[in-house]
C-alpha positions, 0 to 999 in steps of 0.5 A: 271138351272145352273149347279155347276162347279168349276172353274179351271184356263184357262188362258192357252188357248185362242179364243172361248173356252174362250168366252164360259167359260166366260159365263159359270160364267157369265149366267149359260150356255157355249152354251148360251142354257141350254139344248145344255149344258145339252145334250153335258154333257149327250154324252161324244162322243157328247162333243169330236165331239164338240172339233173335230169341233172347227175350224175357226167357233165359238165354240158355233156353233161347240159345238152344231153341233154335236147335229144338226147332232143326230137331223139329224141322231137320234142317235150319234152312232159312229159305225153307223157312221163309217159305213154309206155311205161317201156321205149319210152321208156328205149330212146329215152334209150339210144340212140346217144349216151346221153341219160344214162349212167345210162339206167334210172335217169335214164329212170325219174326224167324220167318220175316228174319230167314226171308230178310236174310234169303234176301240180303245175305244167301239165306247164311248170317255169316255174311252178315259179319265175314265180310270184315265189317265193324262191330258198328256196321254188323250191328246196324245190319243186325238192327235191320232185321225184325226183333232186333233192336239196339238192345240185342245187337250190342250183345252181337259181338259177344254172341260172335266171338263167344259162339266162335263165329267172329273174334273180336278179342283184338278189338280191346 
């Protein structure tokens, strides 16, 4: 079942997420799997981690990485993730198919992001954007996270919009 999402101009970004938006327009799914799309809509932490993982892997693989992690852990509770033994976490992260091809760095960044979100946003990524902040403020907040620079932060508007976490159609 396709989800109805208003389309916004995304001409200022390029790469894999653009391909995902084009698939949504043509096939009604971002990731290629409606259930995965729904899981990313249901969990703001998963959507944020997907954005974190979108680096040198196919975008669809990046955004479904948090779902692989959740299947292994049984949760995406950021406090639990932040407090896990790194070696144990890294081992789970690297199980085939790996959450991300750069298992060491992305496992480390995942735990650091989780700790930051626990400390600053009550362990809920939605608290970064659900306070009515404008996109510039959201992007600045995102850039405080390990592994998120200006390029990834610039995609946040589209990730949040197309996964249904924040409607930016009125910003056009």
